[in-house]
C-alpha angles and dihedrals in degrees: 000000000000112000127202090254093051091050092051090047091054091049089048092053091047091053093046092054088063105038133054134167130232132191092263095041109024127189115258103215121195126204117185121192124181094269107014141042127214129195130191134183104215131192102208094190092067097020094236133136110234098188138351139190134180141176088252094063116121091232090061097041093104094053112116130194136071125317094268093055091048089050091056090052090050090053091051091048091052091048090053091052090047095052089049087057092047097251113139103164135040144168114253116229111189091186095225095307119127114261091246139098115357094007091054090045092055090050091049091048092050091049091050088049091058107268118132124211 
């Protein structure tokens, strides 16, 4: 029996076969739990995380609103960290989640913060 988690995992593997991040154009990876959202900018050539942001960060502790609004703020926070590192473009990795709701909100927040993908 194929569960929802197995289906997402297969989609995730299919996506990762096609996209990869470099130092100049890292991969923006999204992880969405039931209550939080986590973003990472990853350089796949060296296997390192260049920057990360999450809804659990102390800088975003005062943000109020629903989970979608918080996700947009997390995207903007990651974009600010990326521009401080000199990264202006990235490859978006939705990790098997539908491009909808919180995942779309993080992408919109990152775009408004200055990242291009």
